[in-house]
VEXSELO-506012 format. One record per residue (C-alpha): residue number from 1; residue in three letters; z, y, x. Coordinates in nm, 3 decimals, always signed. Layout:
# VEXSELO-506012
seq = NUM | type = Ala | up = Z | north = Y | east = X .
...
//
This chain:
# VEXSELO-506012
seq = 1 | type = Met | up = -2.723 | north = +0.412 | east = -1.454 .
seq = 2 | type = Arg | up = -2.786 | north = +0.379 | east = -1.089 .
seq = 3 | type = Val | up = -2.465 | north = +0.140 | east = -1.001 .
seq = 4 | type = Cys | up = -2.397 | north = +0.033 | east = -0.600 .
seq = 5 | type = Val | up = -2.132 | north = -0.173 | east = -0.535 .
seq = 6 | type = Leu | up = -2.005 | north = -0.149 | east = -0.192 .
seq = 7 | type = Gly | up = -1.723 | north = -0.435 | east = -0.163 .
seq = 8 | type = Ala | up = -1.901 | north = -0.755 | east = -0.323 .
seq = 9 | type = Gly | up = -1.621 | north = -0.934 | east = -0.282 .
seq = 10 | type = Ala | up = -1.404 | north = -1.070 | east = -0.514 .
seq = 11 | type = Ile | up = -1.315 | north = -0.755 | east = -0.769 .
seq = 12 | type = Gly | up = -1.664 | north = -0.566 | east = -0.692 .
seq = 13 | type = Gly | up = -1.853 | north = -0.873 | east = -0.702 .
seq = 14 | type = Leu | up = -1.689 | north = -0.955 | east = -1.058 .
seq = 15 | type = Ile | up = -1.803 | north = -0.609 | east = -1.169 .
seq = 16 | type = Gly | up = -2.139 | north = -0.613 | east = -1.025 .
seq = 17 | type = Thr | up = -2.181 | north = -0.917 | east = -1.177 .
seq = 18 | type = Arg | up = -2.115 | north = -0.864 | east = -1.552 .
seq = 19 | type = Leu | up = -2.267 | north = -0.531 | east = -1.492 .
seq = 20 | type = Ala | up = -2.602 | north = -0.612 | east = -1.405 .
seq = 21 | type = Ala | up = -2.590 | north = -0.918 | east = -1.662 .
seq = 22 | type = Ala | up = -2.502 | north = -0.650 | east = -1.933 .
seq = 23 | type = Gly | up = -2.784 | north = -0.493 | east = -1.824 .
seq = 24 | type = Val | up = -2.703 | north = -0.242 | east = -1.564 .
seq = 25 | type = Glu | up = -2.907 | north = -0.147 | east = -1.272 .
seq = 26 | type = Thr | up = -2.747 | north = -0.262 | east = -0.977 .
seq = 27 | type = Ser | up = -2.734 | north = -0.242 | east = -0.593 .
seq = 28 | type = Ala | up = -2.483 | north = -0.383 | east = -0.346 .
seq = 29 | type = Leu | up = -2.458 | north = -0.253 | east = -0.003 .
seq = 30 | type = Ala | up = -2.332 | north = -0.578 | east = +0.228 .
seq = 31 | type = Arg | up = -2.401 | north = -0.758 | east = +0.578 .
seq = 32 | type = Gly | up = -2.358 | north = -1.049 | east = +0.698 .
seq = 33 | type = Ala | up = -2.334 | north = -1.380 | east = +0.458 .
seq = 34 | type = Thr | up = -2.190 | north = -1.190 | east = +0.201 .
seq = 35 | type = Leu | up = -2.577 | north = -1.024 | east = +0.182 .
seq = 36 | type = Ala | up = -2.784 | north = -1.302 | east = +0.238 .
seq = 37 | type = Ala | up = -2.624 | north = -1.508 | east = -0.018 .
seq = 38 | type = Leu | up = -2.679 | north = -1.214 | east = -0.327 .
seq = 39 | type = Arg | up = -3.092 | north = -1.149 | east = -0.096 .
seq = 40 | type = Ala | up = -3.105 | north = -1.519 | east = -0.170 .
seq = 41 | type = His | up = -2.919 | north = -1.622 | east = -0.503 .
seq = 42 | type = Gly | up = -2.805 | north = -1.233 | east = -0.675 .
seq = 43 | type = Trp | up = -2.485 | north = -1.161 | east = -0.845 .
seq = 44 | type = Arg | up = -2.281 | north = -1.483 | east = -0.914 .
seq = 45 | type = Ala | up = -1.950 | north = -1.526 | east = -1.075 .
seq = 46 | type = Glu | up = -1.775 | north = -1.854 | east = -1.276 .
seq = 47 | type = Ser | up = -1.604 | north = -1.771 | east = -1.536 .
seq = 48 | type = Gly | up = -1.432 | north = -2.068 | east = -1.717 .
seq = 49 | type = Asp | up = -1.698 | north = -2.359 | east = -1.734 .
seq = 50 | type = Arg | up = -1.968 | north = -2.067 | east = -1.743 .
seq = 51 | type = Leu | up = -2.178 | north = -1.904 | east = -1.390 .
seq = 52 | type = Ile | up = -2.234 | north = -1.635 | east = -1.496 .
seq = 53 | type = Thr | up = -2.584 | north = -1.436 | east = -1.252 .
seq = 54 | type = Ala | up = -2.775 | north = -1.160 | east = -1.224 .
seq = 55 | type = Thr | up = -3.039 | north = -0.987 | east = -1.015 .
seq = 56 | type = Val | up = -2.887 | north = -0.739 | east = -0.711 .
seq = 57 | type = Arg | up = -3.048 | north = -0.502 | east = -0.458 .
seq = 58 | type = Ala | up = -2.885 | north = -0.634 | east = -0.137 .
seq = 59 | type = Ser | up = -2.927 | north = -0.393 | east = +0.145 .
seq = 60 | type = Ala | up = -2.708 | north = -0.333 | east = +0.468 .
seq = 61 | type = Asp | up = -2.866 | north = +0.045 | east = +0.507 .
seq = 62 | type = Pro | up = -2.703 | north = +0.300 | east = +0.224 .
seq = 63 | type = Ala | up = -3.010 | north = +0.475 | east = +0.300 .
seq = 64 | type = Glu | up = -3.265 | north = +0.217 | east = +0.149 .
seq = 65 | type = Leu | up = -3.024 | north = +0.200 | east = -0.156 .
seq = 66 | type = Gly | up = -3.034 | north = +0.605 | east = -0.184 .
seq = 67 | type = Glu | up = -2.808 | north = +0.818 | east = -0.428 .
seq = 68 | type = Gln | up = -2.644 | north = +0.639 | east = -0.686 .
seq = 69 | type = Asp | up = -2.472 | north = +0.768 | east = -1.042 .
seq = 70 | type = Leu | up = -2.221 | north = +0.513 | east = -0.993 .
seq = 71 | type = Val | up = -2.044 | north = +0.373 | east = -0.676 .
seq = 72 | type = Ile | up = -1.768 | north = +0.130 | east = -0.673 .
seq = 73 | type = Leu | up = -1.554 | north = +0.129 | east = -0.412 .
seq = 74 | type = Ala | up = -1.425 | north = -0.242 | east = -0.428 .
seq = 75 | type = Val | up = -1.334 | north = -0.240 | east = +0.008 .
seq = 76 | type = Lys | up = -0.995 | north = -0.309 | east = +0.133 .
seq = 77 | type = Ala | up = -0.800 | north = +0.048 | east = +0.225 .
seq = 78 | type = His | up = -0.811 | north = -0.056 | east = +0.639 .
seq = 79 | type = Ser | up = -1.285 | north = -0.118 | east = +0.562 .
seq = 80 | type = Met | up = -1.264 | north = +0.312 | east = +0.468 .
seq = 81 | type = Pro | up = -1.267 | north = +0.444 | east = +0.784 .
seq = 82 | type = Ser | up = -1.618 | north = +0.261 | east = +0.877 .
seq = 83 | type = Val | up = -1.700 | north = +0.326 | east = +0.466 .
seq = 84 | type = Ala | up = -1.715 | north = +0.658 | east = +0.496 .
seq = 85 | type = Ser | up = -1.911 | north = +0.697 | east = +0.863 .
seq = 86 | type = Val | up = -2.198 | north = +0.526 | east = +0.682 .
seq = 87 | type = Ile | up = -2.144 | north = +0.623 | east = +0.256 .
seq = 88 | type = Gly | up = -2.304 | north = +0.985 | east = +0.270 .
seq = 89 | type = Pro | up = -2.668 | north = +0.842 | east = +0.167 .
seq = 90 | type = Leu | up = -2.533 | north = +0.669 | east = -0.184 .
seq = 91 | type = Leu | up = -2.293 | north = +1.020 | east = -0.270 .
seq = 92 | type = Gly | up = -2.535 | north = +1.291 | east = -0.489 .
seq = 93 | type = Pro | up = -2.425 | north = +1.599 | east = -0.628 .
seq = 94 | type = Gln | up = -2.282 | north = +1.415 | east = -0.945 .
seq = 95 | type = Thr | up = -2.229 | north = +1.079 | east = -0.856 .
seq = 96 | type = Met | up = -1.920 | north = +0.933 | east = -0.897 .
seq = 97 | type = Leu | up = -1.686 | north = +0.759 | east = -0.703 .
seq = 98 | type = Leu | up = -1.473 | north = +0.444 | east = -0.867 .
seq = 99 | type = Thr | up = -1.232 | north = +0.309 | east = -0.634 .
seq = 100 | type = Ala | up = -1.136 | north = -0.006 | east = -0.740 .
seq = 101 | type = Met | up = -0.815 | north = -0.056 | east = -0.478 .
seq = 102 | type = Asn | up = -0.488 | north = -0.157 | east = -0.444 .
seq = 103 | type = Gly | up = -0.287 | north = +0.105 | east = -0.283 .
seq = 104 | type = Val | up = -0.277 | north = +0.436 | east = -0.196 .
seq = 105 | type = Pro | up = -0.576 | north = +0.595 | east = -0.195 .
seq = 106 | type = Trp | up = -0.685 | north = +0.854 | east = +0.050 .
seq = 107 | type = Trp | up = -0.733 | north = +1.105 | east = -0.211 .
seq = 108 | type = Phe | up = -0.379 | north = +1.023 | east = -0.395 .
seq = 109 | type = Phe | up = -0.205 | north = +1.365 | east = -0.265 .
seq = 110 | type = Asp | up = -0.482 | north = +1.630 | east = -0.324 .
seq = 111 | type = Gly | up = -0.375 | north = +1.846 | east = -0.639 .
seq = 112 | type = Phe | up = -0.056 | north = +1.658 | east = -0.685 .
seq = 113 | type = Gly | up = +0.287 | north = +1.462 | east = -0.611 .
seq = 114 | type = Gly | up = +0.543 | north = +1.768 | east = -0.613 .
seq = 115 | type = Pro | up = +0.667 | north = +1.815 | east = -0.222 .
seq = 116 | type = Cys | up = +0.379 | north = +1.572 | east = -0.111 .
seq = 117 | type = Gln | up = +0.118 | north = +1.826 | east = -0.243 .
seq = 118 | type = Gly | up = -0.127 | north = +1.849 | east = -0.030 .
seq = 119 | type = Arg | up = -0.039 | north = +1.625 | east = +0.225 .
seq = 120 | type = His | up = -0.220 | north = +1.358 | east = +0.484 .
seq = 121 | type = Leu | up = -0.130 | north = +1.021 | east = +0.453 .
seq = 122 | type = Asp | up = -0.200 | north = +0.914 | east = +0.853 .
seq = 123 | type = Ser | up = -0.138 | north = +0.548 | east = +0.676 .
seq = 124 | type = Val | up = -0.415 | north = +0.568 | east = +0.417 .
seq = 125 | type = Asp | up = -0.673 | north = +0.763 | east = +0.620 .
seq = 126 | type = Pro | up = -0.608 | north = +0.810 | east = +0.984 .
seq = 127 | type = Gly | up = -0.727 | north = +1.146 | east = +1.136 .
seq = 128 | type = Gly | up = -0.883 | north = +1.256 | east = +0.810 .
seq = 129 | type = Val | up = -1.185 | north = +1.055 | east = +0.839 .
seq = 130 | type = Ile | up = -1.198 | north = +0.941 | east = +0.489 .
seq = 131 | type = Ala | up = -1.160 | north = +1.273 | east = +0.288 .
seq = 132 | type = Ala | up = -1.378 | north = +1.526 | east = +0.520 .
seq = 133 | type = Ala | up = -1.667 | north = +1.213 | east = +0.401 .
seq = 134 | type = Ile | up = -1.586 | north = +1.191 | east = +0.001 .
seq = 135 | type = Pro | up = -1.436 | north = +1.510 | east = -0.096 .
seq = 136 | type = Val | up = -1.254 | north = +1.406 | east = -0.409 .
seq = 137 | type = Arg | up = -1.440 | north = +1.593 | east = -0.654 .
seq = 138 | type = His | up = -1.617 | north = +1.260 | east = -0.612 .
seq = 139 | type = Val | up = -1.361 | north = +1.024 | east = -0.718 .
seq = 140 | type = Ile | up = -1.243 | north = +0.900 | east = -1.031 .
seq = 141 | type = Gly | up = -0.936 | north = +0.697 | east = -0.961 .
seq = 142 | type = Gly | up = -0.872 | north = +0.285 | east = -1.024 .
seq = 143 | type = Val | up = -0.654 | north = +0.046 | east = -1.092 .
seq = 144 | type = Val | up = -0.781 | north = -0.382 | east = -1.185 .
seq = 145 | type = His | up = -0.566 | north = -0.605 | east = -1.332 .
seq = 146 | type = Val | up = -0.791 | north = -0.910 | east = -1.241 .
seq = 147 | type = Asn | up = -0.746 | north = -1.188 | east = -1.018 .
seq = 148 | type = Cys | up = -1.038 | north = -1.388 | east = -0.830 .
seq = 149 | type = Ser | up = -1.117 | north = -1.554 | east = -0.549 .
seq = 150 | type = Val | up = -1.376 | north = -1.558 | east = -0.334 .
seq = 151 | type = Pro | up = -1.477 | north = -1.962 | east = -0.215 .
seq = 152 | type = Glu | up = -1.771 | north = -1.842 | east = -0.009 .
seq = 153 | type = Pro | up = -1.998 | north = -1.602 | east = +0.001 .
seq = 154 | type = Gly | up = -2.155 | north = -1.411 | east = -0.256 .
seq = 155 | type = Val | up = -2.036 | north = -1.667 | east = -0.463 .
seq = 156 | type = Ile | up = -1.703 | north = -1.490 | east = -0.773 .
seq = 157 | type = Arg | up = -1.456 | north = -1.701 | east = -0.871 .
seq = 158 | type = His | up = -1.282 | north = -1.564 | east = -1.195 .
seq = 159 | type = His | up = -0.940 | north = -1.659 | east = -1.229 .
seq = 160 | type = His | up = -0.788 | north = -1.391 | east = -1.528 .
seq = 161 | type = Gly | up = -0.765 | north = -1.064 | east = -1.690 .
seq = 162 | type = Thr | up = -1.047 | north = -0.832 | east = -1.704 .
seq = 163 | type = Gly | up = -0.838 | north = -0.506 | east = -1.769 .
seq = 164 | type = Leu | up = -0.935 | north = -0.129 | east = -1.566 .
seq = 165 | type = Ile | up = -0.785 | north = +0.116 | east = -1.593 .
seq = 166 | type = Val | up = -0.930 | north = +0.474 | east = -1.472 .
seq = 167 | type = Gly | up = -0.855 | north = +0.823 | east = -1.448 .
seq = 168 | type = Glu | up = -0.951 | north = +1.175 | east = -1.286 .
seq = 169 | type = Pro | up = -0.754 | north = +1.276 | east = -1.003 .
seq = 170 | type = Asp | up = -0.689 | north = +1.604 | east = -1.229 .
seq = 171 | type = His | up = -0.572 | north = +1.411 | east = -1.541 .
seq = 172 | type = Ser | up = -0.915 | north = +1.600 | east = -1.725 .
seq = 173 | type = Asp | up = -1.040 | north = +1.358 | east = -2.037 .
seq = 174 | type = Ser | up = -1.371 | north = +1.451 | east = -1.900 .
seq = 175 | type = Ala | up = -1.718 | north = +1.347 | east = -2.014 .
seq = 176 | type = Arg | up = -1.834 | north = +1.153 | east = -1.747 .
seq = 177 | type = Val | up = -1.512 | north = +0.932 | east = -1.702 .
seq = 178 | type = Arg | up = -1.578 | north = +0.851 | east = -2.101 .
seq = 179 | type = Ala | up = -1.914 | north = +0.724 | east = -1.985 .
seq = 180 | type = Leu | up = -1.820 | north = +0.503 | east = -1.683 .
seq = 181 | type = Ala | up = -1.545 | north = +0.345 | east = -1.922 .
seq = 182 | type = Gly | up = -1.846 | north = +0.267 | east = -2.212 .
seq = 183 | type = Val | up = -2.025 | north = +0.124 | east = -1.908 .
seq = 184 | type = Leu | up = -1.728 | north = -0.097 | east = -1.801 .
seq = 185 | type = Glu | up = -1.671 | north = -0.180 | east = -2.127 .
seq = 186 | type = Ala | up = -2.031 | north = -0.314 | east = -2.215 .
seq = 187 | type = Gly | up = -1.972 | north = -0.538 | east = -1.904 .
seq = 188 | type = Gly | up = -1.693 | north = -0.710 | east = -2.054 .
seq = 189 | type = Phe | up = -1.402 | north = -0.490 | east = -1.953 .
seq = 190 | type = Glu | up = -1.101 | north = -0.412 | east = -2.107 .
seq = 191 | type = Val | up = -1.105 | north = -0.038 | east = -2.035 .
seq = 192 | type = Ser | up = -0.797 | north = +0.255 | east = -2.028 .
seq = 193 | type = Val | up = -0.918 | north = +0.581 | east = -1.993 .
seq = 194 | type = Ser | up = -0.561 | north = +0.728 | east = -1.810 .
seq = 195 | type = Ala | up = -0.450 | north = +1.099 | east = -1.837 .
seq = 196 | type = Arg | up = -0.195 | north = +0.991 | east = -1.561 .
seq = 197 | type = Ile | up = -0.377 | north = +0.768 | east = -1.320 .
seq = 198 | type = His | up = -0.165 | north = +0.847 | east = -1.054 .
seq = 199 | type = Ala | up = +0.157 | north = +0.686 | east = -1.214 .
seq = 200 | type = Asp | up = -0.116 | north = +0.339 | east = -1.337 .
seq = 201 | type = Val | up = -0.169 | north = +0.335 | east = -0.984 .
seq = 202 | type = Trp | up = +0.169 | north = +0.379 | east = -0.838 .
seq = 203 | type = Tyr | up = +0.309 | north = +0.123 | east = -1.117 .
seq = 204 | type = Lys | up = +0.027 | north = -0.120 | east = -0.989 .
seq = 205 | type = Leu | up = +0.142 | north = -0.047 | east = -0.584 .
seq = 206 | type = Trp | up = +0.520 | north = -0.127 | east = -0.743 .
seq = 207 | type = Gly | up = +0.431 | north = -0.503 | east = -0.834 .
seq = 208 | type = Asn | up = +0.241 | north = -0.607 | east = -0.524 .
seq = 209 | type = Met | up = +0.417 | north = -0.412 | east = -0.252 .
seq = 210 | type = Thr | up = +0.676 | north = -0.694 | east = -0.187 .
seq = 211 | type = Val | up = +0.508 | north = -0.978 | east = -0.361 .
seq = 212 | type = Asn | up = +0.168 | north = -0.978 | east = -0.152 .
seq = 213 | type = Pro | up = +0.313 | north = -0.947 | east = +0.189 .
seq = 214 | type = Val | up = +0.593 | north = -1.215 | east = +0.109 .
seq = 215 | type = Ser | up = +0.333 | north = -1.436 | east = -0.024 .
seq = 216 | type = Val | up = +0.212 | north = -1.382 | east = +0.287 .
seq = 217 | type = Leu | up = +0.506 | north = -1.425 | east = +0.561 .
seq = 218 | type = Thr | up = +0.586 | north = -1.826 | east = +0.295 .
seq = 219 | type = Gly | up = +0.254 | north = -1.913 | east = +0.191 .
seq = 220 | type = Ala | up = +0.400 | north = -1.895 | east = -0.168 .
seq = 221 | type = Thr | up = +0.215 | north = -1.832 | east = -0.461 .
seq = 222 | type = Ala | up = +0.392 | north = -1.547 | east = -0.679 .
seq = 223 | type = Asp | up = +0.530 | north = -1.776 | east = -0.927 .
seq = 224 | type = Leu | up = +0.787 | north = -1.960 | east = -0.644 .
seq = 225 | type = Ile | up = +0.849 | north = -1.587 | east = -0.526 .
seq = 226 | type = Val | up = +0.971 | north = -1.457 | east = -0.812 .
seq = 227 | type = Gly | up = +1.188 | north = -1.812 | east = -0.856 .
seq = 228 | type = Asp | up = +1.370 | north = -1.760 | east = -0.556 .
seq = 229 | type = Asp | up = +1.726 | north = -1.567 | east = -0.599 .
seq = 230 | type = Leu | up = +1.747 | north = -1.453 | east = -0.240 .
seq = 231 | type = Val | up = +1.363 | north = -1.384 | east = -0.162 .
seq = 232 | type = Arg | up = +1.333 | north = -1.221 | east = -0.560 .
seq = 233 | type = Ala | up = +1.599 | north = -0.972 | east = -0.449 .
seq = 234 | type = Phe | up = +1.501 | north = -0.892 | east = -0.136 .
seq = 235 | type = Cys | up = +1.154 | north = -0.782 | east = -0.337 .
seq = 236 | type = Glu | up = +1.410 | north = -0.615 | east = -0.590 .
seq = 237 | type = Ala | up = +1.556 | north = -0.379 | east = -0.344 .
seq = 238 | type = Ala | up = +1.186 | north = -0.272 | east = -0.182 .
seq = 239 | type = Met | up = +1.140 | north = -0.213 | east = -0.522 .
seq = 240 | type = Arg | up = +1.376 | north = +0.031 | east = -0.621 .
seq = 241 | type = Glu | up = +1.341 | north = +0.258 | east = -0.271 .
seq = 242 | type = Ala | up = +0.953 | north = +0.275 | east = -0.377 .
seq = 243 | type = Gln | up = +1.111 | north = +0.366 | east = -0.715 .
seq = 244 | type = Glu | up = +1.305 | north = +0.631 | east = -0.637 .
seq = 245 | type = Ile | up = +1.004 | north = +0.774 | east = -0.386 .
seq = 246 | type = Gly | up = +0.754 | north = +0.769 | east = -0.729 .
seq = 247 | type = Ala | up = +1.048 | north = +0.974 | east = -0.871 .
seq = 248 | type = Arg | up = +1.068 | north = +1.216 | east = -0.659 .
seq = 249 | type = Ile | up = +0.624 | north = +1.287 | east = -0.635 .
seq = 250 | type = Gly | up = +0.559 | north = +1.214 | east = -1.046 .
seq = 251 | type = Cys | up = +0.503 | north = +0.847 | east = -1.069 .
seq = 252 | type = Pro | up = +0.828 | north = +0.765 | east = -1.216 .
seq = 253 | type = Ile | up = +0.907 | north = +0.448 | east = -1.350 .
seq = 254 | type = Ala | up = +1.157 | north = +0.383 | east = -1.685 .
seq = 255 | type = Glu | up = +1.179 | north = -0.019 | east = -1.635 .
seq = 256 | type = Ser | up = +1.393 | north = -0.211 | east = -1.386 .
seq = 257 | type = Pro | up = +1.209 | north = -0.465 | east = -1.059 .
seq = 258 | type = Gly | up = +1.388 | north = -0.761 | east = -1.274 .
seq = 259 | type = Asp | up = +1.127 | north = -0.563 | east = -1.586 .
seq = 260 | type = Arg | up = +0.841 | north = -0.581 | east = -1.369 .
seq = 261 | type = Asn | up = +0.915 | north = -0.911 | east = -1.202 .
seq = 262 | type = Lys | up = +0.913 | north = -1.052 | east = -1.537 .
seq = 263 | type = Leu | up = +0.506 | north = -0.934 | east = -1.545 .
seq = 264 | type = Thr | up = +0.453 | north = -1.127 | east = -1.234 .
seq = 265 | type = Arg | up = +0.629 | north = -1.458 | east = -1.392 .
seq = 266 | type = Lys | up = +0.338 | north = -1.480 | east = -1.622 .
seq = 267 | type = Leu | up = +0.080 | north = -1.499 | east = -1.331 .
seq = 268 | type = Gly | up = +0.180 | north = -1.886 | east = -1.299 .
seq = 269 | type = Ala | up = +0.091 | north = -2.008 | east = -0.918 .
seq = 270 | type = Ala | up = -0.116 | north = -1.683 | east = -0.846 .
seq = 271 | type = Arg | up = -0.222 | north = -1.719 | east = -0.503 .
seq = 272 | type = Thr | up = -0.254 | north = -1.279 | east = -0.341 .
seq = 273 | type = Ser | up = -0.541 | north = -1.136 | east = -0.239 .
seq = 274 | type = Met | up = -0.321 | north = -1.060 | east = +0.089 .
seq = 275 | type = Leu | up = -0.273 | north = -1.436 | east = +0.091 .
seq = 276 | type = Gln | up = -0.618 | north = -1.516 | east = +0.053 .
seq = 277 | type = Asp | up = -0.719 | north = -1.304 | east = +0.308 .
seq = 278 | type = Ala | up = -0.426 | north = -1.455 | east = +0.594 .
seq = 279 | type = Val | up = -0.599 | north = -1.842 | east = +0.495 .
seq = 280 | type = Ala | up = -0.931 | north = -1.738 | east = +0.528 .
seq = 281 | type = Gly | up = -0.866 | north = -1.527 | east = +0.887 .
seq = 282 | type = Arg | up = -0.896 | north = -1.176 | east = +0.736 .
seq = 283 | type = Pro | up = -0.722 | north = -0.839 | east = +0.832 .
seq = 284 | type = Leu | up = -0.383 | north = -0.802 | east = +0.651 .
seq = 285 | type = Glu | up = -0.456 | north = -0.457 | east = +0.375 .
seq = 286 | type = Leu | up = -0.059 | north = -0.397 | east = +0.460 .
seq = 287 | type = Asp | up = -0.019 | north = -0.016 | east = +0.504 .
seq = 288 | type = Ala | up = -0.190 | north = +0.082 | east = +0.207 .
seq = 289 | type = Leu | up = +0.054 | north = -0.102 | east = +0.047 .
seq = 290 | type = Val | up = +0.379 | north = -0.142 | east = +0.225 .
seq = 291 | type = Gly | up = +0.322 | north = +0.108 | east = +0.515 .
seq = 292 | type = Ala | up = +0.205 | north = +0.470 | east = +0.284 .
seq = 293 | type = Val | up = +0.522 | north = +0.395 | east = +0.097 .
seq = 294 | type = Arg | up = +0.723 | north = +0.399 | east = +0.407 .
seq = 295 | type = Glu | up = +0.579 | north = +0.687 | east = +0.508 .
seq = 296 | type = Ile | up = +0.673 | north = +0.897 | east = +0.164 .
seq = 297 | type = Gly | up = +0.937 | north = +0.867 | east = +0.117 .
seq = 298 | type = Ala | up = +1.030 | north = +0.984 | east = +0.502 .
seq = 299 | type = Ala | up = +0.850 | north = +1.333 | east = +0.389 .
seq = 300 | type = Val | up = +1.041 | north = +1.295 | east = +0.098 .
seq = 301 | type = Gly | up = +1.390 | north = +1.172 | east = +0.217 .
seq = 302 | type = Val | up = +1.417 | north = +0.859 | east = +0.030 .
seq = 303 | type = Pro | up = +1.559 | north = +0.560 | east = +0.291 .
seq = 304 | type = Ser | up = +1.373 | north = +0.291 | east = +0.286 .
seq = 305 | type = Pro | up = +1.540 | north = -0.068 | east = +0.503 .
seq = 306 | type = Ala | up = +1.446 | north = -0.284 | east = +0.305 .
seq = 307 | type = Thr | up = +1.077 | north = -0.162 | east = +0.247 .
seq = 308 | type = Asp | up = +1.092 | north = -0.133 | east = +0.642 .
seq = 309 | type = Ala | up = +1.217 | north = -0.452 | east = +0.714 .
seq = 310 | type = Leu | up = +0.928 | north = -0.605 | east = +0.523 .
seq = 311 | type = His | up = +0.653 | north = -0.367 | east = +0.673 .
seq = 312 | type = Gly | up = +0.830 | north = -0.467 | east = +1.052 .
seq = 313 | type = Leu | up = +0.728 | north = -0.847 | east = +0.967 .
seq = 314 | type = Thr | up = +0.485 | north = -0.842 | east = +0.785 .
seq = 315 | type = Arg | up = +0.317 | north = -0.658 | east = +1.080 .
seq = 316 | type = Leu | up = +0.424 | north = -0.855 | east = +1.353 .
seq = 317 | type = Tyr | up = +0.274 | north = -1.126 | east = +1.173 .
seq = 318 | type = Ala | up = -0.017 | north = -1.010 | east = +1.115 .
seq = 319 | type = Arg | up = -0.011 | north = -0.918 | east = +1.548 .
seq = 320 | type = Val | up = +0.068 | north = -1.196 | east = +1.631 .
seq = 321 | type = Ala | up = -0.202 | north = -1.367 | east = +1.373 .
seq = 322 | type = Gly | up = -0.467 | north = -1.197 | east = +1.503 .
seq = 323 | type = Leu | up = -0.471 | north = -0.985 | east = +1.152 .
seq = 324 | type = Thr | up = -0.471 | north = -0.645 | east = +1.238 .
seq = 325 | type = Pro | up = -0.741 | north = -0.473 | east = +1.134 .
seq = 326 | type = Ser | up = -0.953 | north = -0.346 | east = +1.451 .
//
């Protein structure tokens, strides 16, 4: 299987390193310091006291890499319009595209969503350019339960977690998704094949739609956020709104926000990916995590005052700090 990682940062870099170390032919579409590091040193990932290294073909030109069997899309959601403009040469008729991303993806309501089925979300796909460039037939949905960071370009530090959930957007148990699961398992990941990938995406969103932006506003790690009574109560108010919205679109959640935050406590003093981006001066992945919830809530008639406040405060912070996507 020919595998190309598009977005060789924390998650994409770890997946690419592990697959290459397991003997999979990998390439990476990258640029700048990351491209230079990959060309000079190959894949590098620190896991515990081990440094995993492997070779990779790295390029800034997708035409040079050519059609792939699998593209692992591990970019931030706000980078997707620019990705859509260059991804074409990587996609052949049978190419799988695994979306290893946070938040609501552009394909979410293609054939799913009850009252929102077929709905276009401006918050995640402005102008519909992503859907036009990447037909949903290529897509396999993914949910990542892994925590990594990038201490320097081309070096991944794996902190904890190896869980990946993959599933077809049409909820079928296809041969290709089983083949994908096998490849990822060979790379040392704990893989679940889901028949309800939309619900899995929404559940992951439910946990990080509050902790991520609050971490940016406060600089706090996950344990401090859920450990503060007032902050936790605010987060849980927003989570209840998202829970009601999810129920309207076919993604019900049986747990309470308090139940979910017990899992967040287990992360300990973890820095969210959004806080890592803010500290590094990178744009914030806000619309796919919070803006999309507001947009869907408005479409199904669920008020979202706590989510609105969280989105407004974080959006203003990003604007003042220069962390708004261009």
